[in-house]
N, CA, C and O atoms as CSV, one atom per row, in Angstrom:
chain,resi,resn,atom,element,x,y,z
A,1,UNK,N,N,-43.928,6.100,27.354
A,1,UNK,CA,C,-43.320,6.043,26.051
A,1,UNK,C,C,-43.710,7.292,25.282
A,1,UNK,O,O,-44.895,7.589,25.126
A,2,UNK,N,N,-42.714,8.022,24.802
A,2,UNK,CA,C,-42.924,9.289,24.129
A,2,UNK,C,C,-42.843,9.067,22.628
A,2,UNK,O,O,-41.782,8.688,22.132
A,3,UNK,N,N,-43.908,9.285,21.895
A,3,UNK,CA,C,-43.958,9.055,20.456
A,3,UNK,C,C,-44.050,10.353,19.675
A,3,UNK,O,O,-44.731,10.409,18.651
A,4,UNK,N,N,-43.387,11.380,20.132
A,4,UNK,CA,C,-43.412,12.663,19.435
A,4,UNK,C,C,-42.430,12.575,18.271
A,4,UNK,O,O,-41.246,12.313,18.486
A,5,UNK,N,N,-42.903,12.790,17.029
A,5,UNK,CA,C,-42.002,12.710,15.877
A,5,UNK,C,C,-41.044,13.900,15.840
A,5,UNK,O,O,-41.364,14.990,16.315
A,6,UNK,N,N,-39.886,13.671,15.277
A,6,UNK,CA,C,-38.891,14.725,15.142
A,6,UNK,C,C,-39.263,15.563,13.930
A,6,UNK,O,O,-39.501,15.023,12.849
A,7,UNK,N,N,-39.313,16.860,14.100
A,7,UNK,CA,C,-39.618,17.748,12.993
A,7,UNK,C,C,-38.434,17.792,12.042
A,7,UNK,O,O,-37.296,17.587,12.465
A,8,UNK,N,N,-38.681,18.057,10.765
A,8,UNK,CA,C,-37.616,18.104,9.785
A,8,UNK,C,C,-36.616,19.217,10.073
A,8,UNK,O,O,-35.458,19.126,9.665
A,9,UNK,N,N,-37.032,20.233,10.747
A,9,UNK,CA,C,-36.125,21.327,11.057
A,9,UNK,C,C,-35.151,20.932,12.150
A,9,UNK,O,O,-34.119,21.580,12.325
A,10,UNK,N,N,-35.462,19.887,12.881
A,10,UNK,CA,C,-34.592,19.449,13.960
A,10,UNK,C,C,-33.661,18.344,13.446
A,10,UNK,O,O,-33.970,17.155,13.519
A,11,UNK,N,N,-32.542,18.773,12.940
A,11,UNK,CA,C,-31.575,17.796,12.425
A,11,UNK,C,C,-30.863,17.130,13.598
A,11,UNK,O,O,-30.561,17.781,14.598
A,12,UNK,N,N,-30.598,15.837,13.474
A,12,UNK,CA,C,-29.854,15.176,14.554
A,12,UNK,C,C,-28.428,15.701,14.610
A,12,UNK,O,O,-27.923,16.281,13.649
A,13,UNK,N,N,-27.800,15.491,15.737
A,13,UNK,CA,C,-26.422,15.950,15.909
A,13,UNK,C,C,-25.522,15.252,14.900
A,13,UNK,O,O,-25.751,14.096,14.545
A,14,UNK,N,N,-24.501,15.960,14.445
A,14,UNK,CA,C,-23.571,15.394,13.469
A,14,UNK,C,C,-22.841,14.210,14.098
A,14,UNK,O,O,-22.448,14.263,15.263
A,15,UNK,N,N,-22.662,13.146,13.324
A,15,UNK,CA,C,-21.960,11.981,13.881
A,15,UNK,C,C,-20.491,12.286,14.125
A,15,UNK,O,O,-19.894,13.116,13.439
A,16,UNK,N,N,-19.919,11.606,15.108
A,16,UNK,CA,C,-18.510,11.785,15.435
A,16,UNK,C,C,-17.685,10.950,14.462
A,16,UNK,O,O,-17.716,9.721,14.523
A,17,UNK,N,N,-16.952,11.599,13.570
A,17,UNK,CA,C,-16.160,10.916,12.562
A,17,UNK,C,C,-14.680,10.871,12.903
A,17,UNK,O,O,-13.853,10.528,12.057
A,18,UNK,N,N,-14.347,11.212,14.125
A,18,UNK,CA,C,-12.932,11.197,14.502
A,18,UNK,C,C,-12.459,9.753,14.686
A,18,UNK,O,O,-13.223,8.877,15.090
A,19,UNK,N,N,-11.202,9.535,14.383
A,19,UNK,CA,C,-10.603,8.207,14.512
A,19,UNK,C,C,-9.781,8.185,15.794
A,19,UNK,O,O,-8.888,9.009,15.994
A,20,UNK,N,N,-10.094,7.247,16.637
A,20,UNK,CA,C,-9.359,7.128,17.893
A,20,UNK,C,C,-8.112,6.293,17.675
A,20,UNK,O,O,-8.182,5.202,17.107
A,21,UNK,N,N,-6.981,6.793,18.117
A,21,UNK,CA,C,-5.708,6.090,17.999
A,21,UNK,C,C,-5.603,5.086,19.139
A,21,UNK,O,O,-5.876,5.433,20.288
A,22,UNK,N,N,-5.209,3.835,18.842
A,22,UNK,CA,C,-5.013,2.878,19.934
A,22,UNK,C,C,-3.964,3.379,20.917
A,22,UNK,O,O,-3.059,4.126,20.546
A,23,UNK,N,N,-4.089,2.966,22.159
A,23,UNK,CA,C,-3.201,3.459,23.216
A,23,UNK,C,C,-1.751,3.041,23.015
A,23,UNK,O,O,-0.845,3.798,23.361
A,24,UNK,N,N,-1.508,1.845,22.459
A,24,UNK,CA,C,-0.140,1.356,22.365
A,24,UNK,C,C,0.575,1.788,21.084
A,24,UNK,O,O,1.720,1.389,20.873
A,25,UNK,N,N,-0.052,2.580,20.232
A,25,UNK,CA,C,0.574,3.039,18.993
A,25,UNK,C,C,0.997,4.494,19.173
A,25,UNK,O,O,0.182,5.362,19.485
A,26,UNK,N,N,2.286,4.737,18.969
A,26,UNK,CA,C,2.790,6.098,19.086
A,26,UNK,C,C,3.616,6.419,17.850
A,26,UNK,O,O,4.769,6.003,17.734
A,27,UNK,N,N,3.023,7.152,16.943
A,27,UNK,CA,C,3.745,7.590,15.752
A,27,UNK,C,C,4.109,9.045,15.987
A,27,UNK,O,O,3.276,9.945,15.870
A,28,UNK,N,N,5.390,9.254,16.326
A,28,UNK,CA,C,5.820,10.606,16.655
A,28,UNK,C,C,6.535,11.280,15.493
A,28,UNK,O,O,6.657,12.505,15.468
A,29,UNK,N,N,7.011,10.489,14.525
A,29,UNK,CA,C,7.664,11.083,13.371
A,29,UNK,C,C,7.490,10.174,12.165
A,29,UNK,O,O,6.970,9.064,12.281
A,30,UNK,N,N,7.918,10.643,11.029
A,30,UNK,CA,C,7.754,9.895,9.789
A,30,UNK,C,C,8.623,8.639,9.787
A,30,UNK,O,O,8.292,7.655,9.126
A,31,UNK,N,N,9.734,8.673,10.523
A,31,UNK,CA,C,10.604,7.502,10.607
A,31,UNK,C,C,9.902,6.307,11.224
A,31,UNK,O,O,10.085,5.176,10.775
A,32,UNK,N,N,9.100,6.553,12.252
A,32,UNK,CA,C,8.348,5.476,12.888
A,32,UNK,C,C,7.316,4.895,11.936
A,32,UNK,O,O,7.099,3.684,11.907
A,33,UNK,N,N,6.684,5.761,11.161
A,33,UNK,CA,C,5.695,5.301,10.185
A,33,UNK,C,C,6.355,4.448,9.103
A,33,UNK,O,O,5.840,3.389,8.743
A,34,UNK,N,N,7.482,4.906,8.591
A,34,UNK,CA,C,8.203,4.147,7.564
A,34,UNK,C,C,8.702,2.833,8.140
A,34,UNK,O,O,8.661,1.804,7.466
A,35,UNK,N,N,9.168,2.858,9.368
A,35,UNK,CA,C,9.643,1.642,10.027
A,35,UNK,C,C,8.528,0.595,10.085
A,35,UNK,O,O,8.753,-0.566,9.745
A,36,UNK,N,N,7.362,0.989,10.500
A,36,UNK,CA,C,6.236,0.061,10.585
A,36,UNK,C,C,5.817,-0.460,9.226
A,36,UNK,O,O,5.480,-1.635,9.082
A,37,UNK,N,N,5.838,0.411,8.225
A,37,UNK,CA,C,5.451,-0.006,6.876
A,37,UNK,C,C,6.445,-1.007,6.298
A,37,UNK,O,O,6.050,-1.996,5.681
A,38,UNK,N,N,7.730,-0.748,6.499
A,38,UNK,CA,C,8.762,-1.659,5.964
A,38,UNK,C,C,8.707,-2.995,6.680
A,38,UNK,O,O,8.773,-4.043,6.038
A,39,UNK,N,N,8.586,-2.975,7.995
A,39,UNK,CA,C,8.511,-4.227,8.746
A,39,UNK,C,C,7.280,-5.026,8.333
A,39,UNK,O,O,7.360,-6.241,8.152
A,40,UNK,N,N,6.154,-4.357,8.187
A,40,UNK,CA,C,4.936,-5.043,7.769
A,40,UNK,C,C,5.045,-5.619,6.368
A,40,UNK,O,O,4.606,-6.741,6.114
A,41,UNK,N,N,5.630,-4.850,5.461
A,41,UNK,CA,C,5.778,-5.323,4.086
A,41,UNK,C,C,6.705,-6.529,4.004
A,41,UNK,O,O,6.425,-7.478,3.272
A,42,UNK,N,N,7.811,-6.499,4.754
A,42,UNK,CA,C,8.727,-7.640,4.751
A,42,UNK,C,C,8.081,-8.870,5.378
A,42,UNK,O,O,8.278,-9.986,4.896
A,43,UNK,N,N,7.324,-8.680,6.430
A,43,UNK,CA,C,6.650,-9.805,7.068
A,43,UNK,C,C,5.612,-10.419,6.140
A,43,UNK,O,O,5.554,-11.640,5.994
A,44,UNK,N,N,4.798,-9.589,5.516
A,44,UNK,CA,C,3.778,-10.087,4.591
A,44,UNK,C,C,4.422,-10.784,3.400
A,44,UNK,O,O,3.943,-11.828,2.958
A,45,UNK,N,N,5.502,-10.212,2.880
A,45,UNK,CA,C,6.189,-10.826,1.741
A,45,UNK,C,C,6.750,-12.188,2.118
A,45,UNK,O,O,6.643,-13.137,1.340
A,46,UNK,N,N,7.343,-12.296,3.294
A,46,UNK,CA,C,7.900,-13.583,3.720
A,46,UNK,C,C,6.795,-14.618,3.919
A,46,UNK,O,O,6.963,-15.780,3.548
A,47,UNK,N,N,5.680,-14.211,4.494
A,47,UNK,CA,C,4.570,-15.146,4.680
A,47,UNK,C,C,3.987,-15.590,3.341
A,47,UNK,O,O,3.633,-16.757,3.176
A,48,UNK,N,N,3.887,-14.668,2.389
A,48,UNK,CA,C,3.369,-15.031,1.072
A,48,UNK,C,C,4.317,-15.977,0.336
A,48,UNK,O,O,3.866,-16.900,-0.343
A,49,UNK,N,N,5.614,-15.757,0.464
A,49,UNK,CA,C,6.591,-16.664,-0.150
A,49,UNK,C,C,6.437,-18.061,0.433
A,49,UNK,O,O,6.426,-19.048,-0.302
A,50,UNK,N,N,6.320,-18.142,1.751
A,50,UNK,CA,C,6.156,-19.443,2.400
A,50,UNK,C,C,4.871,-20.130,1.932
A,50,UNK,O,O,4.882,-21.321,1.622
A,51,UNK,N,N,3.768,-19.386,1.881
A,51,UNK,CA,C,2.496,-19.961,1.433
A,51,UNK,C,C,2.581,-20.413,-0.021
A,51,UNK,O,O,2.043,-21.462,-0.375
A,52,UNK,N,N,3.241,-19.642,-0.855
A,52,UNK,CA,C,3.395,-19.993,-2.265
A,52,UNK,C,C,4.227,-21.262,-2.426
A,52,UNK,O,O,3.929,-22.097,-3.280
A,53,UNK,N,N,5.275,-21.411,-1.605
A,53,UNK,CA,C,6.079,-22.632,-1.630
A,53,UNK,C,C,5.243,-23.844,-1.221
A,53,UNK,O,O,5.307,-24.893,-1.862
A,54,UNK,N,N,4.476,-23.699,-0.178
A,54,UNK,CA,C,3.614,-24.798,0.277
A,54,UNK,C,C,2.592,-25.149,-0.798
A,54,UNK,O,O,2.356,-26.325,-1.072
A,55,UNK,N,N,1.988,-24.138,-1.404
A,55,UNK,CA,C,0.998,-24.355,-2.455
A,55,UNK,C,C,1.622,-25.103,-3.634
A,55,UNK,O,O,1.027,-26.045,-4.158
A,56,UNK,N,N,2.805,-24.690,-4.045
A,56,UNK,CA,C,3.492,-25.367,-5.135
A,56,UNK,C,C,3.842,-26.798,-4.788
A,56,UNK,O,O,3.730,-27.685,-5.633
A,57,UNK,N,N,4.270,-27.040,-3.538
A,57,UNK,CA,C,4.589,-28.400,-3.108
A,57,UNK,C,C,3.371,-29.301,-3.103
A,57,UNK,O,O,3.432,-30.440,-3.566
A,58,UNK,N,N,2.274,-28.796,-2.585
A,58,UNK,CA,C,1.039,-29.583,-2.585
A,58,UNK,C,C,0.568,-29.835,-4.011
A,58,UNK,O,O,0.100,-30.928,-4.331
A,59,UNK,N,N,0.692,-28.833,-4.860
A,59,UNK,CA,C,0.295,-28.985,-6.258
A,59,UNK,C,C,1.160,-30.049,-6.948
A,59,UNK,O,O,0.658,-30.825,-7.761
A,60,UNK,N,N,2.444,-30.083,-6.626
A,60,UNK,CA,C,3.345,-31.065,-7.218
A,60,UNK,C,C,2.972,-32.477,-6.743
A,60,UNK,O,O,2.931,-33.416,-7.538
A,61,UNK,N,N,2.699,-32.616,-5.433
A,61,UNK,CA,C,2.348,-33.921,-4.871
A,61,UNK,C,C,1.054,-34.447,-5.472
A,61,UNK,O,O,0.938,-35.641,-5.747
A,62,UNK,N,N,0.084,-33.570,-5.676
A,62,UNK,CA,C,-1.218,-33.996,-6.173
A,62,UNK,C,C,-1.305,-33.999,-7.698
A,62,UNK,O,O,-2.381,-34.229,-8.251
A,63,UNK,N,N,-0.190,-33.748,-8.385
A,63,UNK,CA,C,-0.239,-33.700,-9.847
A,63,UNK,C,C,-0.483,-35.073,-10.456
A,63,UNK,O,O,-0.989,-35.165,-11.575
A,64,UNK,N,N,-0.138,-36.128,-9.754
A,64,UNK,CA,C,-0.413,-37.471,-10.250
A,64,UNK,C,C,0.399,-37.840,-11.475
A,64,UNK,O,O,-0.032,-38.694,-12.250
A,65,UNK,N,N,1.538,-37.240,-11.679
A,65,UNK,CA,C,2.387,-37.575,-12.819
A,65,UNK,C,C,2.037,-36.844,-14.100
A,65,UNK,O,O,2.688,-37.048,-15.125
A,66,UNK,N,N,1.012,-35.989,-14.061
A,66,UNK,CA,C,0.641,-35.209,-15.251
A,66,UNK,C,C,1.720,-34.155,-15.504
A,66,UNK,O,O,2.009,-33.332,-14.636
A,67,UNK,N,N,2.309,-34.190,-16.697
A,67,UNK,CA,C,3.432,-33.290,-17.001
A,67,UNK,C,C,3.026,-31.822,-16.923
A,67,UNK,O,O,3.804,-30.992,-16.453
A,68,UNK,N,N,1.832,-31.496,-17.372
A,68,UNK,CA,C,1.374,-30.104,-17.339
A,68,UNK,C,C,1.226,-29.588,-15.915
A,68,UNK,O,O,1.661,-28.482,-15.593
A,69,UNK,N,N,0.602,-30.409,-15.060
A,69,UNK,CA,C,0.415,-29.990,-13.666
A,69,UNK,C,C,1.744,-29.944,-12.914
A,69,UNK,O,O,1.959,-29.075,-12.069
A,70,UNK,N,N,2.628,-30.885,-13.227
A,70,UNK,CA,C,3.939,-30.879,-12.585
A,70,UNK,C,C,4.730,-29.646,-12.989
A,70,UNK,O,O,5.399,-29.034,-12.156
A,71,UNK,N,N,4.659,-29.282,-14.252
A,71,UNK,CA,C,5.356,-28.078,-14.728
A,71,UNK,C,C,4.765,-26.822,-14.092
A,71,UNK,O,O,5.492,-25.892,-13.744
A,72,UNK,N,N,3.451,-26.803,-13.944
A,72,UNK,CA,C,2.802,-25.656,-13.306
A,72,UNK,C,C,3.250,-25.533,-11.844
A,72,UNK,O,O,3.501,-24.430,-11.358
A,73,UNK,N,N,3.350,-26.674,-11.148
A,73,UNK,CA,C,3.822,-26.660,-9.757
A,73,UNK,C,C,5.278,-26.224,-9.684
A,73,UNK,O,O,5.658,-25.468,-8.790
A,74,UNK,N,N,6.094,-26.697,-10.623
A,74,UNK,CA,C,7.511,-26.315,-10.654
A,74,UNK,C,C,7.643,-24.810,-10.901
A,74,UNK,O,O,8.482,-24.148,-10.289
A,75,UNK,N,N,6.822,-24.281,-11.788
A,75,UNK,CA,C,6.854,-22.838,-12.056
A,75,UNK,C,C,6.443,-22.031,-10.821
A,75,UNK,O,O,7.004,-20.972,-10.542
A,76,UNK,N,N,5.455,-22.550,-10.090
A,76,UNK,CA,C,4.993,-21.856,-8.877
A,76,UNK,C,C,6.114,-21.841,-7.826
A,76,UNK,O,O,6.344,-20.819,-7.180
A,77,UNK,N,N,6.803,-22.961,-7.658
A,77,UNK,CA,C,7.900,-23.031,-6.697
A,77,UNK,C,C,9.042,-22.115,-7.128
A,77,UNK,O,O,9.660,-21.452,-6.295
A,78,UNK,N,N,9.322,-22.078,-8.437
A,78,UNK,CA,C,10.368,-21.187,-8.944
A,78,UNK,C,C,10.006,-19.727,-8.678
A,78,UNK,O,O,10.857,-18.933,-8.277
A,79,UNK,N,N,8.749,-19.383,-8.903
A,79,UNK,CA,C,8.310,-18.007,-8.641
A,79,UNK,C,C,8.441,-17.671,-7.157
A,79,UNK,O,O,8.817,-16.553,-6.803
A,80,UNK,N,N,8.134,-18.635,-6.289
A,80,UNK,CA,C,8.262,-18.397,-4.847
A,80,UNK,C,C,9.722,-18.180,-4.470
A,80,UNK,O,O,10.026,-17.314,-3.648
A,81,UNK,N,N,10.625,-18.954,-5.059
A,81,UNK,CA,C,12.043,-18.790,-4.748
A,81,UNK,C,C,12.587,-17.470,-5.285
A,81,UNK,O,O,13.452,-16.857,-4.660
A,82,UNK,N,N,12.090,-17.031,-6.436
A,82,UNK,CA,C,12.477,-15.715,-6.957
A,82,UNK,C,C,11.955,-14.624,-6.018
A,82,UNK,O,O,12.654,-13.647,-5.749
A,83,UNK,N,N,10.740,-14.791,-5.526
A,83,UNK,CA,C,10.196,-13.836,-4.556
A,83,UNK,C,C,11.016,-13.795,-3.285
A,83,UNK,O,O,11.237,-12.727,-2.713
A,84,UNK,N,N,11.470,-14.967,-2.841
A,84,UNK,CA,C,12.327,-15.016,-1.660
A,84,UNK,C,C,13.638,-14.278,-1.909
A,84,UNK,O,O,14.142,-13.586,-1.024
A,85,UNK,N,N,14.190,-14.426,-3.113
A,85,UNK,CA,C,15.418,-13.708,-3.459
A,85,UNK,C,C,15.187,-12.198,-3.472
A,85,UNK,O,O,16.054,-11.432,-3.052
A,86,UNK,N,N,14.029,-11.773,-3.949
A,86,UNK,CA,C,13.707,-10.341,-3.973
A,86,UNK,C,C,13.584,-9.797,-2.551
A,86,UNK,O,O,14.088,-8.714,-2.254
A,87,UNK,N,N,12.912,-10.548,-1.667
A,87,UNK,CA,C,12.761,-10.105,-0.275
A,87,UNK,C,C,14.127,-10.053,0.406
A,87,UNK,O,O,14.417,-9.109,1.141
A,88,UNK,N,N,14.968,-11.064,0.165
A,88,UNK,CA,C,16.310,-11.068,0.759
A,88,UNK,C,C,17.146,-9.910,0.221
A,88,UNK,O,O,17.920,-9.307,0.965
A,89,UNK,N,N,16.997,-9.595,-1.068
A,89,UNK,CA,C,17.727,-8.460,-1.648
A,89,UNK,C,C,17.258,-7.143,-1.034
A,89,UNK,O,O,18.070,-6.260,-0.757
A,90,UNK,N,N,15.970,-7.012,-0.824
A,90,UNK,CA,C,15.450,-5.792,-0.193
A,90,UNK,C,C,16.001,-5.652,1.222
A,90,UNK,O,O,16.342,-4.550,1.652
A,91,UNK,N,N,16.089,-6.756,1.938
A,91,UNK,CA,C,16.663,-6.741,3.278
A,91,UNK,C,C,18.130,-6.299,3.229
A,91,UNK,O,O,18.571,-5.480,4.036
A,92,UNK,N,N,18.882,-6.859,2.260
A,92,UNK,CA,C,20.294,-6.513,2.123
A,92,UNK,C,C,20.470,-5.040,1.771
A,92,UNK,O,O,21.365,-4.383,2.302
A,93,UNK,N,N,19.632,-4.515,0.887
A,93,UNK,CA,C,19.704,-3.095,0.524
A,93,UNK,C,C,19.420,-2.225,1.747
A,93,UNK,O,O,20.063,-1.193,1.941
A,94,UNK,N,N,18.462,-2.640,2.569
A,94,UNK,CA,C,18.190,-1.882,3.792
A,94,UNK,C,C,19.399,-1.865,4.706
A,94,UNK,O,O,19.721,-0.829,5.287
A,95,UNK,N,N,20.070,-2.994,4.841
A,95,UNK,CA,C,21.257,-3.041,5.695
A,95,UNK,C,C,22.390,-2.195,5.127
A,95,UNK,O,O,23.129,-1.565,5.884
A,96,UNK,N,N,22.535,-2.173,3.805
A,96,UNK,CA,C,23.562,-1.339,3.175
A,96,UNK,C,C,23.257,0.143,3.394
A,96,UNK,O,O,24.150,0.927,3.715
A,97,UNK,N,N,22.003,0.514,3.221
A,97,UNK,CA,C,21.604,1.906,3.460
A,97,UNK,C,C,21.865,2.274,4.912
A,97,UNK,O,O,22.368,3.358,5.204
A,98,UNK,N,N,21.526,1.379,5.808
A,98,UNK,CA,C,21.758,1.632,7.232
A,98,UNK,C,C,23.238,1.820,7.518
A,98,UNK,O,O,23.613,2.709,8.281
A,99,UNK,N,N,24.075,1.000,6.920
A,99,UNK,CA,C,25.509,1.077,7.191
A,99,UNK,C,C,26.131,2.355,6.639
A,99,UNK,O,O,26.884,3.032,7.339
A,100,UNK,N,N,25.819,2.689,5.380
A,100,UNK,CA,C,26.481,3.818,4.745
A,100,UNK,C,C,25.891,5.172,5.134
A,100,UNK,O,O,26.630,6.151,5.232
A,101,UNK,N,N,24.591,5.251,5.355
A,101,UNK,CA,C,23.965,6.540,5.621
A,101,UNK,C,C,23.587,6.745,7.084
A,101,UNK,O,O,23.174,7.840,7.465
A,102,UNK,N,N,23.721,5.713,7.904
A,102,UNK,CA,C,23.382,5.856,9.310
A,102,UNK,C,C,21.899,5.955,9.564
A,102,UNK,O,O,21.485,6.467,10.604
A,103,UNK,N,N,21.077,5.470,8.626
A,103,UNK,CA,C,19.628,5.503,8.785
A,103,UNK,C,C,19.171,4.087,9.106
A,103,UNK,O,O,19.292,3.188,8.274
A,104,UNK,N,N,18.652,3.890,10.300
A,104,UNK,CA,C,18.183,2.578,10.698
A,104,UNK,C,C,16.699,2.480,10.402
A,104,UNK,O,O,15.874,3.011,11.147
A,105,UNK,N,N,16.361,1.809,9.324
A,105,UNK,CA,C,14.966,1.732,8.893
A,105,UNK,C,C,14.141,0.920,9.879
A,105,UNK,O,O,12.991,1.271,10.146
A,106,UNK,N,N,14.690,-0.145,10.422
A,106,UNK,CA,C,13.916,-1.007,11.304
A,106,UNK,C,C,13.864,-0.514,12.746
A,106,UNK,O,O,13.027,-0.980,13.519
A,107,UNK,N,N,14.723,0.402,13.121
A,107,UNK,CA,C,14.687,0.933,14.480
A,107,UNK,C,C,14.135,2.348,14.544
A,107,UNK,O,O,13.829,2.844,15.629
A,108,UNK,N,N,14.005,3.002,13.401
A,108,UNK,CA,C,13.486,4.362,13.369
A,108,UNK,C,C,14.473,5.404,13.838
A,108,UNK,O,O,14.088,6.549,14.074
A,109,UNK,N,N,15.746,5.037,13.982
A,109,UNK,CA,C,16.771,5.977,14.448
A,109,UNK,C,C,17.577,6.506,13.274
A,109,UNK,O,O,17.795,5.804,12.286
A,110,UNK,N,N,18.008,7.725,13.389
A,110,UNK,CA,C,18.896,8.297,12.388
A,110,UNK,C,C,20.164,8.705,13.116
A,110,UNK,O,O,20.175,9.658,13.896
A,111,UNK,N,N,21.233,7.967,12.846
A,111,UNK,CA,C,22.526,8.239,13.454
A,111,UNK,C,C,23.513,8.544,12.339
A,111,UNK,O,O,23.554,7.822,11.343
A,112,UNK,N,N,24.309,9.598,12.482
A,112,UNK,CA,C,25.282,9.892,11.438
A,112,UNK,C,C,26.328,8.785,11.358
A,112,UNK,O,O,26.652,8.166,12.371
A,113,UNK,N,N,26.862,8.529,10.150
A,113,UNK,CA,C,27.884,7.495,10.033
A,113,UNK,C,C,29.145,7.891,10.785
A,113,UNK,O,O,29.450,9.075,10.932
A,114,UNK,N,N,29.868,6.893,11.257
A,114,UNK,CA,C,31.092,7.138,12.009
A,114,UNK,C,C,32.216,7.501,11.040
A,114,UNK,O,O,32.363,6.883,9.986
A,115,UNK,N,N,32.996,8.494,11.405
A,115,UNK,CA,C,34.157,8.882,10.619
A,115,UNK,C,C,35.360,8.118,11.138
A,115,UNK,O,O,35.665,8.152,12.330
A,116,UNK,N,N,36.023,7.447,10.256
A,116,UNK,CA,C,37.191,6.646,10.670
A,116,UNK,C,C,38.463,7.334,10.294
A,116,UNK,O,O,39.547,6.815,10.560
């Protein structure tokens, strides 16, 4: 066992701060990055809407007839449905952009629109 102390002049090697990219992720252009961000945002938004609806339903069931708690649950469900409408509108806008400009946000492809 070697118990020789390290002198202060002997600084340890600098740590490796590089970030290793997972093997199955290939971001070759900005379109792929935007595609992943949009898909992730839509998925998270849909899951949050579903969770909010469930939360409001459980809150309504457990309100016990209290008008204040029932109104709070109704407001939560209304907010979830408005959120669902916003997510559906964002989806529709993406499809409109894809149709008119030939930019496929979810596929990462850019195809010019067809001339008729």
